C-alpha positions as CSV (number, residue, x, y, z in Angstrom):
1,M,-86.4,48.4,46.4
2,M,-84.4,49.3,49.3
3,K,-83.6,45.8,50.0
4,T,-81.9,45.5,46.8
5,T,-79.7,48.5,47.6
6,M,-78.8,47.2,50.9
7,K,-77.7,43.9,49.4
8,L,-75.8,45.4,46.7
9,R,-74.3,47.8,49.0
10,G,-73.4,44.6,51.6
11,G,-71.9,42.9,48.6
12,R,-69.5,45.6,47.5
13,T,-68.4,46.0,50.9
14,T,-67.5,42.6,51.1
15,L,-65.5,42.7,47.7
16,I,-63.6,45.6,49.1
17,A,-62.8,43.5,52.4
18,I,-61.8,40.8,50.4
19,A,-59.2,42.6,47.8
20,A,-57.7,44.3,51.1
21,L,-56.8,40.8,52.6
22,V,-55.5,39.8,49.0
23,L,-53.4,42.7,49.1
24,V,-51.9,42.3,52.6
25,A,-51.4,38.5,52.1
26,G,-49.6,39.3,48.7
27,S,-47.4,41.9,50.7
28,A,-46.4,39.5,53.4
29,F,-45.8,36.8,50.9
30,Y,-43.3,39.3,49.0
31,G,-42.0,40.5,52.2
32,Y,-41.2,36.5,53.4
33,A,-39.8,35.8,49.9
34,A,-37.6,38.6,49.9
35,T,-36.2,37.8,53.6
36,A,-35.7,34.2,52.4
37,E,-33.7,35.3,49.5
38,D,-31.5,37.6,51.6
39,S,-31.0,34.6,53.9
40,N,-30.0,32.4,51.3
41,T,-27.4,34.6,49.8
42,V,-23.7,33.9,50.6
43,P,-21.8,36.7,52.1
44,P,-18.7,38.1,50.4
45,T,-15.4,36.5,51.8
46,A,-11.7,37.3,51.4
47,L,-8.5,35.9,52.1
48,V,-6.6,37.1,55.6
49,T,-2.7,38.1,54.8
50,T,-0.1,39.6,56.6
51,G,1.6,43.0,55.8
52,S,2.6,46.1,56.9
53,I,0.7,49.3,57.7
54,Q,1.7,52.5,56.5
55,S,0.4,55.6,58.2
56,S,1.8,59.1,57.8
57,V,1.0,62.5,59.0
58,P,1.8,65.4,56.8
59,A,3.2,68.4,58.9
60,E,5.6,71.3,58.4
61,G,8.5,72.2,60.9
62,R,12.2,73.0,60.9
63,I,15.0,70.6,61.7
64,A,17.4,71.7,64.7
65,V,20.7,70.8,63.7
66,Q,23.1,70.5,67.0
67,R,26.7,71.6,66.7
68,W,29.9,71.3,68.6
69,E,32.7,73.2,68.7
70,L,36.0,71.3,68.8
71,A,39.3,72.3,69.8
72,F,42.9,70.9,70.3
73,A,44.4,71.0,73.9
74,S,47.8,72.8,72.2
75,Q,48.3,75.1,69.3
76,G,49.6,74.1,66.2
77,V,48.6,73.5,62.1
78,V,46.5,71.2,61.2
79,T,47.9,68.5,58.9
80,Q,45.1,65.8,58.4
81,V,41.4,65.6,58.8
82,Y,39.9,62.1,59.0
83,V,36.3,62.6,58.4
84,K,34.1,64.8,56.2
85,P,30.4,66.4,56.6
86,G,27.9,64.1,57.2
87,D,30.0,61.3,58.7
88,K,28.7,59.2,61.8
89,V,31.4,59.3,64.4
90,S,31.8,57.6,67.7
91,A,33.7,58.5,71.1
92,G,37.5,58.4,71.0
93,Q,37.5,58.4,67.3
94,V,40.4,60.3,65.8
95,L,38.8,63.3,63.7
96,A,42.2,65.6,62.9
97,A,45.8,65.7,63.8
98,L,48.1,68.4,64.6
99,D,51.7,69.1,63.4
100,G,53.4,66.9,66.1
101,D,56.5,69.0,66.7
102,K,55.7,70.4,70.0
103,S,53.6,67.2,71.0
104,D,56.4,64.8,70.2
105,S,59.0,66.7,72.0
106,A,56.9,66.6,75.1
107,L,55.8,63.1,74.7
108,N,59.6,62.1,74.5
109,Q,60.5,64.2,77.6
110,A,57.7,62.7,79.7
111,L,58.7,59.0,78.5
112,A,62.4,59.8,79.4
113,A,61.3,61.1,82.8
114,L,59.1,57.7,83.1
115,A,62.1,55.5,81.9
116,G,64.4,57.2,84.8
117,A,61.6,56.5,87.4
118,E,61.2,53.4,86.6
119,A,65.0,52.6,86.5
120,K,64.9,54.0,90.3
121,L,62.1,52.1,91.3
122,D,64.0,48.8,90.0
123,G,67.0,49.9,91.6
124,V,65.4,50.8,95.0
125,R,63.8,47.2,95.0
126,A,66.6,45.1,94.1
127,Q,68.1,43.1,96.6
128,P,71.7,44.3,97.6
129,S,74.5,43.1,95.5
130,S,77.8,41.9,96.9
131,A,79.7,44.2,94.3
132,D,77.8,47.3,95.8
133,V,78.4,46.3,99.5
134,A,82.1,46.0,98.5
135,V,82.0,49.4,96.8
136,K,80.4,51.1,99.9
137,H,82.7,49.3,102.6
138,A,85.8,50.7,100.2
139,L,84.5,54.2,100.9
140,V,84.3,53.8,104.5
141,D,87.8,52.4,104.5
142,A,88.8,55.8,102.5
143,A,87.0,58.0,104.7
144,V,88.6,56.4,108.0
145,A,91.9,56.8,106.5
146,S,91.3,60.6,105.5
147,L,90.1,61.0,109.3
148,D,93.2,59.4,110.6
149,S,95.5,61.6,108.2
150,A,93.7,64.8,109.5
151,Q,94.0,63.8,113.0
152,R,97.8,63.4,112.4
153,A,98.1,66.6,111.0
154,Y,96.2,68.5,113.4
155,D,98.1,66.6,116.4
156,L,101.6,67.5,114.5
157,L,100.6,71.1,114.0
158,V,99.5,71.5,117.9
159,A,102.9,70.1,118.7
160,E,104.7,72.2,116.6
161,S,102.9,75.2,118.4
162,H,104.6,74.5,121.7
163,E,108.0,75.3,120.1
164,T,107.3,77.7,117.5
165,T,104.7,80.2,116.6
166,V,101.6,78.5,114.9
167,S,98.7,80.8,113.9
168,N,95.3,80.1,114.8
169,S,94.0,80.2,111.2
170,E,96.5,77.0,110.8
171,I,95.2,75.1,113.8
172,Q,91.3,76.1,113.0
173,A,92.0,74.9,109.1
174,K,93.4,71.3,110.6
175,A,90.6,71.6,113.2
176,A,87.9,71.9,110.0
177,A,89.6,69.0,108.1
178,I,89.1,66.9,110.8
179,T,85.2,67.8,111.0
180,N,84.8,67.1,107.3
181,A,86.8,63.7,107.7
182,M,84.2,62.8,110.5
183,S,81.0,64.1,108.2
184,A,82.6,61.9,105.3
185,L,82.9,58.9,107.5
186,R,79.3,58.9,108.8
187,I,78.1,59.5,105.2
188,A,80.0,56.6,104.2
189,Q,79.1,54.3,107.1
190,A,75.3,55.1,106.2
191,N,75.4,54.0,102.5
192,L,77.5,50.6,103.5
193,D,74.5,50.2,106.0
194,A,72.0,50.9,103.6
195,A,73.5,49.0,101.1
196,R,73.5,45.7,103.3
197,I,70.2,46.3,104.7
198,G,68.3,47.4,101.2
199,A,65.4,50.0,100.5
200,T,63.1,50.6,103.2
201,S,59.3,50.6,102.5
202,D,58.9,54.2,102.6
203,E,61.8,54.5,100.0
204,I,59.8,51.9,97.8
205,A,56.6,53.9,98.2
206,S,58.2,57.3,97.4
207,A,59.9,55.7,93.9
208,R,56.5,53.9,93.2
209,A,55.1,57.2,93.6
210,A,57.5,58.9,91.2
211,V,56.7,56.3,88.9
212,A,52.9,57.0,88.9
213,Q,53.5,60.8,88.4
214,A,55.6,60.3,85.2
215,E,53.1,57.9,83.7
216,A,50.4,60.8,84.4
217,S,52.7,62.9,82.6
218,V,53.2,60.5,79.7
219,D,49.2,60.2,79.4
220,A,48.8,64.1,79.2
221,A,51.6,64.5,76.7
């Protein structure tokens, strides 16, 4: 009786072991089948294209507006405004204009001074002309004649003083006339020499400086 029980128990244990093996084998086969199925699945694909990526960061703030105070160099009435609020301007662009009465007058005066300075420079740099030399020579001759006349008048008065009474004031006046005539002769001779030689480098440099100054005045006006 005990032998039969032991056999039955031994057979039941064997059946349980076999069932466990079948269960494990089935699980392994299912896992393998699932893995094989996953490996055969085609992964998803997409077409690569180019484009813009936009990204924004929401934030709050205050815009700082820069302002410049503009002013004219001189006083006057604004007659024209060439821009409006919001326009984009560049350096040197004319934004507005004043009544040009005063500025035009100053500019005209500056232009006149510049023209005079340029004319003087041209005259200084010009070569001496024969006509100018002739005029200066005639002035020298006239100064010589004036000196001779003043000298004769003085000599005559001195001679009369030996025979008649002549005041000292009269003699001094005749002597002063001789002095003046000699001074006029020296000036006339210097002008003649300058006309023959022409302007010196210092005179030309001075005339050029005057032109440069006049040009600066025109720019300022």
